[in-house]
VEXKOL-239468 format. One record per residue (C-alpha): residue number from 1; residue in one letter; x, y, z. Coordinates in Angstrom, 1 decimal. Layout:
residues N
- NUM | A | X | Y | Z
...
***
This chain:
residues 559
- 1 | A | 95.3 | 118.7 | 84.1
- 2 | H | 96.6 | 115.3 | 84.9
- 3 | F | 94.6 | 115.8 | 88.2
- 4 | D | 91.7 | 117.0 | 86.8
- 5 | E | 91.1 | 114.1 | 84.1
- 6 | L | 91.8 | 111.4 | 86.6
- 7 | G | 89.4 | 113.3 | 89.1
- 8 | R | 86.5 | 113.5 | 85.8
- 9 | R | 87.1 | 109.9 | 85.3
- 10 | L | 87.0 | 108.3 | 89.1
- 11 | S | 83.9 | 110.7 | 89.8
- 12 | L | 82.0 | 109.7 | 87.0
- 13 | M | 82.8 | 105.7 | 87.8
- 14 | E | 81.7 | 106.6 | 91.8
- 15 | A | 78.7 | 108.9 | 90.9
- 16 | P | 76.0 | 106.0 | 90.4
- 17 | R | 77.4 | 104.3 | 93.4
- 18 | A | 77.3 | 107.5 | 95.5
- 19 | R | 74.0 | 108.5 | 94.1
- 20 | A | 72.6 | 105.5 | 94.9
- 21 | S | 73.7 | 105.4 | 98.7
- 22 | V | 72.3 | 108.9 | 99.1
- 23 | G | 68.9 | 106.9 | 98.9
- 24 | A | 66.6 | 107.4 | 101.7
- 25 | A | 68.4 | 110.5 | 102.8
- 26 | R | 67.9 | 112.4 | 99.4
- 27 | A | 64.2 | 111.2 | 98.9
- 28 | G | 63.4 | 112.3 | 102.4
- 29 | V | 64.8 | 116.1 | 102.6
- 30 | G | 63.7 | 116.0 | 98.5
- 31 | K | 60.2 | 115.2 | 99.8
- 32 | A | 60.0 | 117.5 | 102.8
- 33 | V | 62.4 | 120.7 | 101.6
- 34 | E | 62.1 | 120.6 | 97.6
- 35 | A | 58.3 | 121.2 | 98.1
- 36 | K | 58.8 | 124.7 | 99.5
- 37 | K | 59.4 | 127.1 | 96.7
- 38 | G | 62.7 | 128.0 | 96.3
- 39 | S | 63.9 | 126.3 | 99.4
- 40 | G | 65.6 | 123.2 | 98.1
- 41 | P | 68.5 | 122.5 | 95.9
- 42 | K | 66.7 | 120.8 | 92.8
- 43 | A | 63.5 | 123.6 | 93.2
- 44 | W | 66.7 | 126.3 | 93.2
- 45 | R | 68.3 | 124.9 | 90.3
- 46 | H | 65.1 | 124.6 | 88.0
- 47 | V | 64.1 | 128.3 | 88.1
- 48 | G | 64.7 | 130.1 | 85.1
- 49 | F | 68.2 | 131.8 | 84.9
- 50 | H | 67.0 | 135.3 | 85.1
- 51 | E | 65.0 | 134.7 | 88.0
- 52 | R | 67.6 | 132.3 | 89.7
- 53 | D | 70.7 | 135.2 | 89.3
- 54 | A | 68.1 | 137.4 | 91.1
- 55 | M | 68.1 | 135.7 | 94.0
- 56 | P | 70.2 | 136.9 | 96.7
- 57 | A | 73.6 | 135.7 | 96.9
- 58 | L | 74.7 | 132.6 | 98.9
- 59 | V | 77.8 | 131.6 | 101.0
- 60 | G | 77.7 | 127.5 | 100.8
- 61 | F | 80.1 | 125.7 | 103.5
- 62 | I | 80.8 | 122.4 | 103.5
- 63 | T | 83.2 | 120.5 | 106.0
- 64 | D | 85.1 | 117.8 | 107.7
- 65 | T | 84.6 | 115.5 | 105.1
- 66 | E | 87.8 | 112.9 | 106.4
- 67 | G | 87.8 | 111.1 | 103.3
- 68 | N | 84.7 | 110.3 | 103.1
- 69 | Y | 83.7 | 110.5 | 99.2
- 70 | D | 79.6 | 109.1 | 99.8
- 71 | Y | 79.5 | 111.9 | 102.5
- 72 | W | 81.3 | 114.5 | 100.1
- 73 | C | 78.7 | 113.6 | 97.2
- 74 | H | 75.7 | 113.6 | 99.7
- 75 | C | 76.8 | 117.4 | 101.3
- 76 | V | 77.7 | 118.5 | 97.6
- 77 | E | 74.0 | 117.3 | 96.0
- 78 | L | 72.1 | 119.0 | 99.1
- 79 | S | 73.8 | 122.2 | 98.6
- 80 | R | 72.2 | 125.5 | 96.4
- 81 | V | 75.9 | 127.2 | 96.0
- 82 | V | 77.8 | 124.1 | 94.0
- 83 | C | 76.8 | 121.0 | 92.2
- 84 | F | 78.5 | 118.3 | 90.0
- 85 | D | 78.3 | 119.4 | 86.3
- 86 | A | 78.0 | 116.7 | 83.3
- 87 | D | 81.5 | 115.3 | 84.1
- 88 | H | 80.7 | 115.3 | 87.3
- 89 | Q | 83.2 | 118.3 | 89.0
- 90 | L | 82.5 | 120.8 | 91.1
- 91 | E | 80.9 | 123.8 | 89.5
- 92 | F | 78.9 | 126.8 | 91.1
- 93 | V | 74.9 | 126.6 | 90.6
- 94 | R | 74.7 | 130.0 | 89.3
- 95 | S | 76.6 | 132.1 | 87.5
- 96 | S | 76.0 | 135.1 | 89.8
- 97 | E | 79.8 | 136.0 | 90.9
- 98 | L | 78.5 | 137.1 | 94.4
- 99 | D | 77.7 | 133.6 | 95.2
- 100 | K | 80.8 | 132.1 | 97.0
- 101 | F | 81.9 | 128.4 | 98.4
- 102 | V | 83.9 | 127.8 | 102.0
- 103 | F | 85.6 | 124.3 | 102.8
- 104 | G | 85.7 | 123.9 | 106.3
- 105 | G | 89.0 | 121.9 | 106.4
- 106 | D | 90.0 | 118.3 | 107.3
- 107 | V | 89.7 | 116.8 | 103.9
- 108 | F | 91.9 | 113.7 | 105.4
- 109 | D | 92.0 | 110.4 | 106.8
- 110 | K | 89.1 | 108.4 | 107.6
- 111 | G | 87.7 | 106.9 | 104.2
- 112 | P | 88.8 | 106.1 | 100.6
- 113 | G | 88.0 | 109.6 | 99.5
- 114 | D | 91.3 | 111.7 | 100.4
- 115 | I | 92.6 | 111.9 | 96.5
- 116 | R | 89.3 | 112.3 | 94.9
- 117 | I | 88.0 | 115.3 | 97.3
- 118 | A | 91.2 | 117.2 | 97.5
- 119 | S | 92.1 | 117.0 | 93.9
- 120 | A | 88.2 | 118.2 | 93.0
- 121 | L | 88.4 | 121.2 | 95.8
- 122 | V | 92.2 | 122.2 | 94.4
- 123 | A | 90.8 | 122.4 | 91.0
- 124 | F | 87.4 | 124.2 | 92.3
- 125 | K | 89.8 | 126.9 | 93.7
- 126 | K | 92.1 | 127.3 | 90.4
- 127 | K | 89.0 | 127.5 | 88.5
- 128 | Y | 87.6 | 130.3 | 90.5
- 129 | P | 90.2 | 131.9 | 93.2
- 130 | D | 88.5 | 134.9 | 94.5
- 131 | R | 85.2 | 132.9 | 95.5
- 132 | V | 86.5 | 129.4 | 96.4
- 133 | V | 87.9 | 129.0 | 100.4
- 134 | L | 89.9 | 126.2 | 101.4
- 135 | L | 90.4 | 126.2 | 105.1
- 136 | V | 93.0 | 124.3 | 106.8
- 137 | G | 92.4 | 121.8 | 109.5
- 138 | N | 94.5 | 119.5 | 111.6
- 139 | R | 94.2 | 116.8 | 109.8
- 140 | D | 95.2 | 118.7 | 106.9
- 141 | V | 98.1 | 120.6 | 108.4
- 142 | N | 99.3 | 117.4 | 110.5
- 143 | K | 100.5 | 115.6 | 107.2
- 144 | L | 103.8 | 117.7 | 107.4
- 145 | R | 104.9 | 115.8 | 109.8
- 146 | L | 105.8 | 112.9 | 107.6
- 147 | T | 108.2 | 114.0 | 105.6
- 148 | A | 110.2 | 113.7 | 108.7
- 149 | E | 108.8 | 111.0 | 110.7
- 150 | L | 108.9 | 108.5 | 107.5
- 151 | C | 112.1 | 109.3 | 107.1
- 152 | E | 114.3 | 108.3 | 110.2
- 153 | Q | 115.3 | 104.7 | 110.9
- 154 | G | 115.2 | 104.6 | 114.9
- 155 | I | 112.8 | 102.9 | 116.7
- 156 | D | 113.2 | 104.3 | 120.3
- 157 | V | 111.6 | 107.8 | 119.0
- 158 | P | 109.7 | 110.1 | 121.6
- 159 | Q | 106.1 | 110.7 | 121.5
- 160 | P | 105.7 | 112.8 | 118.3
- 161 | V | 102.1 | 114.5 | 119.4
- 162 | P | 102.5 | 116.9 | 122.7
- 163 | L | 99.9 | 115.3 | 125.2
- 164 | Y | 95.9 | 116.9 | 124.9
- 165 | P | 93.1 | 116.9 | 126.9
- 166 | R | 91.1 | 113.8 | 126.7
- 167 | A | 93.6 | 112.2 | 124.2
- 168 | P | 93.8 | 108.3 | 123.3
- 169 | P | 96.2 | 106.2 | 125.1
- 170 | Q | 99.3 | 106.3 | 123.9
- 171 | M | 101.6 | 103.6 | 122.4
- 172 | A | 105.3 | 103.7 | 121.5
- 173 | L | 106.8 | 102.8 | 118.6
- 174 | R | 108.8 | 99.9 | 119.6
- 175 | D | 105.7 | 98.3 | 121.1
- 176 | F | 103.5 | 98.9 | 118.2
- 177 | L | 106.4 | 97.1 | 115.9
- 178 | K | 106.7 | 94.3 | 118.5
- 179 | Q | 102.8 | 93.6 | 118.0
- 180 | R | 103.2 | 93.8 | 114.1
- 181 | A | 106.8 | 91.2 | 114.7
- 182 | L | 104.4 | 88.9 | 116.6
- 183 | E | 101.6 | 88.6 | 114.2
- 184 | D | 103.8 | 88.6 | 111.1
- 185 | N | 106.5 | 85.7 | 113.0
- 186 | I | 109.3 | 88.3 | 112.0
- 187 | S | 112.0 | 90.1 | 114.3
- 188 | V | 111.1 | 94.0 | 115.4
- 189 | D | 113.9 | 95.4 | 113.1
- 190 | E | 112.1 | 93.2 | 110.2
- 191 | A | 109.1 | 94.8 | 111.1
- 192 | N | 110.6 | 98.4 | 111.1
- 193 | T | 109.6 | 99.1 | 107.3
- 194 | A | 108.2 | 102.9 | 106.1
- 195 | A | 104.6 | 101.1 | 105.8
- 196 | N | 104.6 | 100.0 | 109.6
- 197 | R | 105.7 | 103.1 | 110.8
- 198 | L | 103.4 | 104.6 | 108.7
- 199 | R | 100.6 | 102.7 | 110.2
- 200 | W | 101.7 | 103.3 | 114.0
- 201 | I | 101.5 | 107.4 | 113.0
- 202 | L | 98.1 | 107.3 | 111.8
- 203 | D | 96.4 | 105.0 | 114.2
- 204 | K | 98.1 | 105.8 | 117.5
- 205 | T | 99.4 | 109.5 | 117.0
- 206 | M | 97.0 | 111.0 | 114.4
- 207 | T | 93.8 | 109.0 | 115.4
- 208 | A | 93.1 | 108.0 | 111.8
- 209 | Q | 92.6 | 104.5 | 112.6
- 210 | G | 92.3 | 102.6 | 109.2
- 211 | A | 93.4 | 105.4 | 106.8
- 212 | F | 96.0 | 103.0 | 105.6
- 213 | E | 94.0 | 100.6 | 104.1
- 214 | S | 91.7 | 103.2 | 102.9
- 215 | R | 94.7 | 104.7 | 101.2
- 216 | R | 95.1 | 101.3 | 99.5
- 217 | Q | 91.5 | 100.7 | 98.4
- 218 | E | 91.4 | 104.4 | 96.7
- 219 | L | 94.8 | 104.0 | 94.6
- 220 | S | 93.4 | 100.3 | 94.0
- 221 | L | 90.0 | 102.1 | 92.5
- 222 | L | 92.2 | 104.7 | 90.7
- 223 | R | 94.6 | 102.2 | 88.9
- 224 | T | 91.0 | 100.2 | 88.1
- 225 | A | 90.4 | 103.5 | 86.1
- 226 | G | 93.1 | 102.8 | 84.2
- 227 | D | 95.2 | 105.8 | 85.1
- 228 | V | 98.9 | 105.8 | 86.2
- 229 | S | 100.2 | 103.1 | 88.4
- 230 | D | 102.2 | 105.8 | 90.6
- 231 | I | 99.5 | 108.5 | 91.2
- 232 | Q | 102.3 | 111.1 | 91.0
- 233 | D | 103.9 | 110.2 | 88.1
- 234 | P | 101.7 | 111.4 | 85.3
- 235 | E | 104.8 | 109.9 | 82.6
- 236 | G | 104.0 | 106.3 | 83.5
- 237 | A | 100.8 | 106.3 | 81.8
- 238 | G | 100.0 | 103.3 | 79.8
- 239 | K | 102.5 | 101.0 | 81.2
- 240 | L | 99.8 | 99.2 | 83.5
- 241 | G | 99.6 | 95.4 | 83.3
- 242 | P | 97.2 | 92.8 | 84.1
- 243 | D | 97.8 | 92.9 | 88.3
- 244 | C | 97.3 | 97.2 | 88.0
- 245 | R | 95.2 | 96.6 | 90.8
- 246 | V | 97.5 | 95.4 | 93.2
- 247 | V | 98.4 | 97.9 | 95.8
- 248 | T | 101.3 | 96.7 | 97.8
- 249 | D | 102.6 | 98.2 | 101.3
- 250 | E | 105.3 | 99.8 | 99.8
- 251 | D | 102.9 | 101.7 | 97.1
- 252 | V | 100.9 | 103.1 | 100.2
- 253 | A | 103.6 | 104.6 | 102.1
- 254 | G | 105.4 | 105.9 | 99.3
- 255 | N | 101.8 | 107.8 | 97.8
- 256 | F | 101.1 | 109.0 | 101.9
- 257 | L | 105.1 | 110.8 | 101.4
- 258 | D | 104.7 | 111.8 | 97.9
- 259 | S | 101.5 | 113.5 | 98.6
- 260 | V | 103.1 | 115.9 | 100.7
- 261 | R | 107.0 | 116.7 | 99.8
- 262 | N | 106.3 | 116.8 | 96.1
- 263 | D | 104.9 | 119.9 | 94.4
- 264 | D | 102.2 | 118.3 | 92.6
- 265 | G | 101.3 | 115.9 | 95.3
- 266 | F | 97.7 | 116.2 | 96.3
- 267 | V | 98.1 | 117.1 | 99.8
- 268 | W | 100.8 | 119.9 | 99.4
- 269 | Q | 98.3 | 121.1 | 96.5
- 270 | Y | 95.5 | 121.3 | 99.3
- 271 | L | 97.8 | 122.9 | 101.9
- 272 | H | 99.1 | 125.5 | 99.4
- 273 | H | 96.0 | 127.0 | 98.2
- 274 | G | 94.5 | 126.8 | 101.7
- 275 | Q | 94.6 | 129.3 | 104.8
- 276 | L | 93.9 | 129.8 | 108.3
- 277 | A | 90.7 | 132.4 | 108.7
- 278 | A | 88.5 | 133.8 | 105.9
- 279 | L | 86.0 | 136.6 | 106.1
- 280 | V | 83.1 | 136.9 | 104.0
- 281 | G | 81.4 | 140.1 | 104.5
- 282 | N | 80.1 | 140.0 | 108.3
- 283 | T | 81.0 | 136.2 | 108.4
- 284 | L | 84.1 | 134.6 | 110.1
- 285 | F | 85.1 | 131.3 | 109.0
- 286 | V | 87.6 | 129.5 | 111.1
- 287 | H | 88.3 | 125.6 | 111.5
- 288 | G | 87.7 | 125.3 | 114.9
- 289 | G | 86.9 | 128.2 | 117.0
- 290 | V | 87.5 | 131.8 | 118.4
- 291 | P | 89.0 | 131.3 | 122.0
- 292 | L | 89.4 | 134.2 | 124.2
- 293 | E | 93.3 | 133.8 | 124.4
- 294 | S | 93.4 | 133.8 | 120.7
- 295 | L | 91.8 | 137.3 | 119.9
- 296 | G | 93.9 | 139.4 | 118.1
- 297 | W | 97.2 | 137.0 | 118.5
- 298 | V | 99.4 | 135.9 | 115.5
- 299 | P | 101.5 | 132.6 | 116.4
- 300 | A | 105.3 | 133.2 | 116.5
- 301 | R | 107.1 | 131.6 | 114.0
- 302 | D | 110.0 | 130.0 | 115.9
- 303 | M | 107.4 | 127.8 | 118.1
- 304 | R | 108.4 | 124.6 | 118.7
- 305 | Y | 105.9 | 121.7 | 118.3
- 306 | R | 106.0 | 120.0 | 122.0
- 307 | S | 104.3 | 119.4 | 125.3
- 308 | P | 105.3 | 122.7 | 126.9
- 309 | Q | 107.4 | 122.6 | 130.0
- 310 | S | 106.8 | 124.4 | 133.2
- 311 | D | 108.8 | 127.6 | 132.5
- 312 | D | 107.9 | 127.9 | 128.9
- 313 | V | 105.6 | 131.1 | 127.9
- 314 | C | 103.5 | 131.0 | 124.7
- 315 | G | 105.3 | 132.9 | 122.0
- 316 | G | 103.3 | 135.2 | 119.2
- 317 | S | 102.4 | 138.7 | 119.3
- 318 | F | 98.7 | 140.8 | 119.7
- 319 | L | 97.8 | 143.0 | 117.1
- 320 | A | 97.6 | 146.7 | 118.6
- 321 | A | 94.4 | 147.7 | 120.4
- 322 | G | 91.5 | 148.6 | 117.9
- 323 | H | 92.8 | 146.4 | 115.2
- 324 | K | 90.4 | 145.6 | 112.4
- 325 | I | 88.6 | 141.9 | 111.8
- 326 | S | 90.2 | 141.9 | 108.7
- 327 | E | 93.9 | 142.6 | 109.8
- 328 | W | 93.5 | 139.7 | 112.2
- 329 | V | 92.7 | 137.5 | 109.6
- 330 | D | 95.5 | 138.8 | 107.0
- 331 | A | 98.2 | 138.6 | 109.8
- 332 | L | 96.7 | 134.9 | 110.6
- 333 | N | 96.8 | 133.8 | 107.0
- 334 | L | 100.5 | 135.9 | 106.4
- 335 | F | 101.7 | 133.5 | 109.5
- 336 | Y | 100.5 | 130.7 | 107.8
- 337 | E | 102.3 | 131.3 | 104.0
- 338 | E | 105.4 | 131.7 | 105.9
- 339 | G | 104.8 | 128.6 | 107.8
- 340 | L | 104.6 | 126.8 | 104.2
- 341 | H | 107.7 | 128.3 | 103.3
- 342 | D | 109.8 | 127.0 | 106.2
- 343 | F | 108.5 | 123.6 | 105.8
- 344 | R | 109.4 | 123.3 | 102.2
- 345 | A | 113.1 | 124.8 | 103.4
- 346 | Q | 113.6 | 122.1 | 105.9
- 347 | M | 110.9 | 119.0 | 105.1
- 348 | V | 113.4 | 116.4 | 107.2
- 349 | W | 114.7 | 116.4 | 110.4
- 350 | R | 117.8 | 119.1 | 111.6
- 351 | S | 120.6 | 118.3 | 112.7
- 352 | D | 119.4 | 118.5 | 116.4
- 353 | Q | 117.0 | 116.0 | 115.4
- 354 | R | 114.0 | 116.8 | 116.9
- 355 | S | 113.1 | 119.9 | 114.8
- 356 | R | 111.9 | 120.9 | 111.4
- 357 | G | 110.6 | 123.4 | 109.0
- 358 | G | 106.5 | 123.9 | 109.7
- 359 | E | 106.9 | 123.2 | 113.3
- 360 | A | 104.7 | 126.6 | 114.1
- 361 | L | 102.0 | 125.2 | 112.0
- 362 | L | 102.0 | 122.1 | 113.7
- 363 | C | 101.9 | 123.9 | 116.8
- 364 | L | 98.4 | 125.2 | 115.6
- 365 | T | 97.1 | 121.5 | 115.5
- 366 | S | 97.6 | 120.7 | 119.1
- 367 | T | 95.9 | 122.6 | 122.2
- 368 | P | 98.9 | 122.5 | 124.8
- 369 | A | 101.9 | 123.4 | 121.9
- 370 | C | 99.7 | 126.5 | 121.3
- 371 | F | 98.6 | 127.1 | 124.8
- 372 | S | 94.8 | 126.9 | 124.0
- 373 | R | 95.0 | 129.7 | 121.1
- 374 | S | 94.1 | 127.9 | 118.1
- 375 | V | 91.6 | 128.9 | 115.9
- 376 | M | 92.0 | 125.5 | 114.1
- 377 | V | 91.4 | 123.2 | 117.3
- 378 | E | 89.9 | 125.2 | 119.9
- 379 | S | 85.9 | 125.6 | 119.6
- 380 | L | 82.9 | 125.8 | 122.4
- 381 | L | 81.8 | 122.4 | 121.8
- 382 | Q | 83.4 | 119.8 | 124.3
- 383 | E | 82.3 | 116.1 | 123.3
- 384 | G | 78.9 | 117.3 | 121.6
- 385 | M | 77.8 | 119.8 | 124.1
- 386 | P | 78.6 | 123.6 | 124.2
- 387 | T | 80.3 | 125.4 | 127.0
- 388 | E | 79.7 | 129.0 | 128.2
- 389 | L | 80.1 | 131.7 | 125.2
- 390 | D | 82.4 | 134.1 | 126.9
- 391 | P | 81.0 | 138.1 | 126.5
- 392 | R | 84.8 | 138.9 | 125.9
- 393 | V | 84.5 | 136.9 | 122.6
- 394 | E | 81.5 | 138.1 | 121.5
- 395 | S | 81.9 | 141.7 | 122.2
- 396 | Y | 85.4 | 141.7 | 120.3
- 397 | L | 84.0 | 139.8 | 117.4
- 398 | S | 80.6 | 141.9 | 117.4
- 399 | S | 82.9 | 145.3 | 117.7
- 400 | R | 84.4 | 144.8 | 114.6
- 401 | G | 81.5 | 144.0 | 112.7
- 402 | V | 81.5 | 140.0 | 112.8
- 403 | R | 77.7 | 138.6 | 113.2
- 404 | R | 79.1 | 134.9 | 112.8
- 405 | V | 81.3 | 132.3 | 113.0
- 406 | V | 81.0 | 129.3 | 111.0
- 407 | C | 83.4 | 126.2 | 111.8
- 408 | G | 83.7 | 122.3 | 112.3
- 409 | H | 86.6 | 120.5 | 113.8
- 410 | K | 84.4 | 118.9 | 116.8
- 411 | P | 81.5 | 116.6 | 116.3
- 412 | C | 78.2 | 118.3 | 116.6
- 413 | G | 75.7 | 115.4 | 116.5
- 414 | D | 73.7 | 114.3 | 113.5
- 415 | S | 72.8 | 118.3 | 113.0
- 416 | P | 74.5 | 121.4 | 112.8
- 417 | F | 74.4 | 123.2 | 116.8
- 418 | V | 74.1 | 126.6 | 116.7
- 419 | V | 75.0 | 128.5 | 119.7
- 420 | R | 73.6 | 132.1 | 119.7
- 421 | G | 75.0 | 135.0 | 121.6
- 422 | K | 73.2 | 138.6 | 121.9
- 423 | H | 75.3 | 139.9 | 118.8
- 424 | V | 77.0 | 136.9 | 117.1
- 425 | E | 75.5 | 133.4 | 116.2
- 426 | F | 78.5 | 130.2 | 116.1
- 427 | L | 77.5 | 127.5 | 113.9
- 428 | H | 79.1 | 124.0 | 114.3
- 429 | C | 78.8 | 122.0 | 111.2
- 430 | D | 81.1 | 118.7 | 111.8
- 431 | T | 78.9 | 115.5 | 111.7
- 432 | T | 81.1 | 113.0 | 111.9
- 433 | F | 80.3 | 110.4 | 114.9
- 434 | S | 76.4 | 111.5 | 114.1
- 435 | D | 75.6 | 107.3 | 114.1
- 436 | K | 77.9 | 105.1 | 115.4
- 437 | S | 75.8 | 102.0 | 114.8
- 438 | S | 76.6 | 102.7 | 110.8
- 439 | A | 79.8 | 101.6 | 109.3
- 440 | D | 81.4 | 105.5 | 108.1
- 441 | K | 79.6 | 106.7 | 111.6
- 442 | R | 77.8 | 109.0 | 109.5
- 443 | G | 75.2 | 107.2 | 108.7
- 444 | L | 72.2 | 109.3 | 106.9
- 445 | A | 73.2 | 112.3 | 108.5
- 446 | V | 73.9 | 115.0 | 106.2
- 447 | A | 73.5 | 119.1 | 106.5
- 448 | A | 73.6 | 122.2 | 104.4
- 449 | V | 74.6 | 125.3 | 105.8
- 450 | E | 74.5 | 128.6 | 103.7
- 451 | V | 74.4 | 132.2 | 104.3
- 452 | E | 72.1 | 134.5 | 102.1
- 453 | G | 71.8 | 138.1 | 101.4
- 454 | D | 74.1 | 140.6 | 101.2
- 455 | L | 77.7 | 141.2 | 102.8
- 456 | V | 75.8 | 143.1 | 105.6
- 457 | R | 72.2 | 142.1 | 105.8
- 458 | N | 71.9 | 138.3 | 105.6
- 459 | H | 70.6 | 135.2 | 107.5
- 460 | T | 71.7 | 131.5 | 107.7
- 461 | C | 70.1 | 128.9 | 106.1
- 462 | I | 70.0 | 124.8 | 107.3
- 463 | R | 68.8 | 121.8 | 106.2
- 464 | G | 69.4 | 118.3 | 106.3
- 465 | V | 68.7 | 114.8 | 107.5
- 466 | L | 69.0 | 113.3 | 110.7
- 467 | R | 70.6 | 110.2 | 111.6
- 468 | D | 67.0 | 108.3 | 111.4
- 469 | G | 66.4 | 110.1 | 108.1
- 470 | T | 64.1 | 113.1 | 109.7
- 471 | T | 64.6 | 115.9 | 107.6
- 472 | Y | 64.8 | 119.7 | 108.9
- 473 | D | 64.8 | 122.9 | 107.4
- 474 | Y | 64.8 | 126.1 | 108.9
- 475 | E | 66.3 | 130.0 | 108.6
- 476 | L | 67.4 | 131.7 | 111.3
- 477 | P | 66.8 | 135.3 | 112.2
- 478 | E | 69.2 | 138.1 | 110.9
- 479 | V | 71.4 | 138.5 | 113.7
- 480 | A | 71.0 | 142.5 | 115.2
- 481 | S | 73.9 | 144.6 | 115.7
- 482 | P | 74.7 | 146.8 | 118.6
- 483 | E | 74.1 | 149.8 | 116.9
- 484 | S | 71.0 | 149.1 | 114.6
- 485 | E | 69.7 | 147.7 | 118.4
- 486 | S | 70.7 | 150.8 | 119.9
- 487 | H | 68.8 | 153.0 | 117.3
- 488 | G | 65.7 | 151.0 | 118.0
- 489 | Q | 65.8 | 149.3 | 114.8
- 490 | E | 64.5 | 145.7 | 114.0
- 491 | P | 65.9 | 143.2 | 111.3
- 492 | A | 64.5 | 143.1 | 108.5
- 493 | T | 62.3 | 139.8 | 109.2
- 494 | K | 60.9 | 140.0 | 112.6
- 495 | R | 60.9 | 136.8 | 114.8
- 496 | T | 58.9 | 136.6 | 118.2
- 497 | R | 60.0 | 134.0 | 120.8
- 498 | S | 57.8 | 131.4 | 122.0
- 499 | D | 57.0 | 131.2 | 125.9
- 500 | E | 59.1 | 128.7 | 127.7
- 501 | R | 57.2 | 126.4 | 130.4
- 502 | D | 59.1 | 124.4 | 132.4
- 503 | G | 61.6 | 123.9 | 129.8
- 504 | A | 58.9 | 122.6 | 126.8
- 505 | V | 59.2 | 125.0 | 123.9
- 506 | A | 55.2 | 125.0 | 121.9
- 507 | A | 56.2 | 123.7 | 118.2
- 508 | G | 56.0 | 126.3 | 115.9
- 509 | T | 55.0 | 129.3 | 117.8
- 510 | S | 58.5 | 131.3 | 117.2
- 511 | S | 58.5 | 130.6 | 113.4
- 512 | V | 56.7 | 132.9 | 110.9
- 513 | Q | 57.2 | 132.1 | 107.1
- 514 | A | 59.8 | 134.5 | 104.8
- 515 | E | 59.1 | 135.6 | 101.5
- 516 | N | 60.9 | 132.7 | 100.0
- 517 | G | 58.8 | 129.9 | 101.5
- 518 | A | 61.1 | 128.7 | 103.9
- 519 | V | 60.5 | 129.1 | 108.1
- 520 | C | 62.3 | 131.1 | 110.1
- 521 | D | 62.8 | 130.1 | 113.7
- 522 | D | 64.0 | 132.2 | 116.5
- 523 | L | 64.4 | 129.7 | 119.2
- 524 | I | 67.4 | 127.4 | 117.2
- 525 | G | 70.8 | 128.2 | 119.1
- 526 | L | 69.1 | 128.9 | 122.7
- 527 | R | 68.8 | 126.9 | 125.9
- 528 | T | 65.9 | 126.2 | 127.5
- 529 | A | 65.0 | 126.6 | 131.2
- 530 | D | 66.1 | 123.1 | 132.1
- 531 | D | 69.1 | 123.0 | 130.2
- 532 | W | 67.8 | 121.9 | 126.7
- 533 | W | 69.7 | 123.3 | 123.7
- 534 | I | 67.5 | 123.3 | 120.8
- 535 | K | 69.1 | 122.2 | 117.8
- 536 | A | 67.1 | 122.4 | 115.1
- 537 | R | 63.4 | 122.4 | 113.6
- 538 | L | 61.9 | 119.8 | 111.9
- 539 | S | 60.0 | 119.4 | 108.9
- 540 | D | 56.9 | 118.2 | 111.1
- 541 | G | 57.6 | 121.6 | 113.3
- 542 | S | 58.5 | 119.5 | 116.4
- 543 | Y | 62.0 | 120.4 | 117.6
- 544 | H | 65.1 | 118.2 | 117.8
- 545 | M | 66.9 | 119.2 | 121.4
- 546 | A | 70.2 | 118.2 | 122.9
- 547 | S | 70.9 | 118.2 | 126.8
- 548 | G | 74.2 | 117.0 | 128.9
- 549 | K | 77.3 | 118.8 | 130.2
- 550 | A | 80.1 | 119.7 | 127.9
- 551 | G | 83.2 | 117.4 | 128.0
- 552 | D | 81.8 | 113.9 | 129.8
- 553 | R | 80.4 | 112.5 | 126.4
- 554 | N | 76.9 | 111.7 | 127.3
- 555 | V | 74.8 | 113.6 | 125.3
- 556 | F | 70.9 | 113.0 | 125.4
- 557 | Y | 68.5 | 114.0 | 122.7
- 558 | K | 64.9 | 114.4 | 122.4
- 559 | R | 62.3 | 116.1 | 120.5
***
């Protein structure tokens, strides 16, 4: 109740600024999207209750907010599934019990919104436990490191993160403390504080540069709202003095630590209510992706969070041949729950000093520690471009009834990146780093991703704003199952692909108007003859396209 009230008061404080910052993006997408019958969020909400509740079921998806509170507000305001109520708390738009909401993970790290976003999601999950799914991402699970690593005193500690491909340059703790000591004109031993160790962990080992000061900013905002001086201690209410907005280094370090180790800590609460994977009808939701080596694999509970040695083999086991996709999802989530229990039983280093509870869960945040099998961090996308879809992955999924995989984790540019196979479509929805010229690296970019229909017959709806303010709004065709294809059946709405001439696609020739007024396009998620991926259909009928080699960080765009 304490956190619910805190979230309500802070959200009301932030609401005017968030609404103002949406500005051009909301206005642009409003004109292009909401003019269509039943396609925009405001149009949806203004339909009569009986008519609105009779519309098809919706599953909404938001992911990778990474502490960016303004972006979080943008996503919610664009959604047809969730909204802010009068107290600026999360609520479902409709009363329909069929509507669901999935958050894709990575709540934390890069903005002053960690506490508020996590608290809002947990409160929403508690209110609707069967309709709300909270996936955990690497930026969520890696906070389990803090209870052991912040409580040790030694300076010459091993690098805490297994090296991975394209990892940023590593810096030892001693070297980091030397820099801090030089800046502050103190000794290295004097610089060895919990706050500086936390700065090193965040900036140099979690790719969360600036997270320390972002947390200070949010804590200051919390205190300005008149809440307790220690966010983890509700008993301190009413004891604030005139300097309540001053947040010390010790306050920040203590808040990071308590958020994980305390039962009511907002990070622990999110992890406690989270899961690794979710199956909603024929749609599989994971944070990262479904690599070939992960199919049917359940990690071992004794895996160690370290760089593998030459003679190491990957632990874990595979489910029996012919298993159901639901059995795999259940096994992954059971492994996650047991990993959390292991963490709580041993939150600091064991006597060997280099192992602790929750090691197996930490492995899922690391490509090498998990031998490239983690559904949390492996992805089709590499530096903004997709690698080839392995037909064995698609066969595994489609034979078990999965028609769609929805994920985040890897930045996909300023609009979701769809990769369509023959029987499964993959949606990548992390728009971080969509505009490197903006302060938050996102700019105007925002997207709404929703699955519309029943548990068997459904399709994907995508709309949003590019980094330059251009809007898009389209639907993907219903994914055909191998069975329907073999019996000569067509999806409910048939789309005809346009001809490709020298890699160019004639705008509009692939689209049809659906009954609800939205544009259904059969080219999104495909690649032209000259290797341009078709990312989005824009409001003027043209296409947003991307080209580049997976992994080389040079992505080119055109229309």
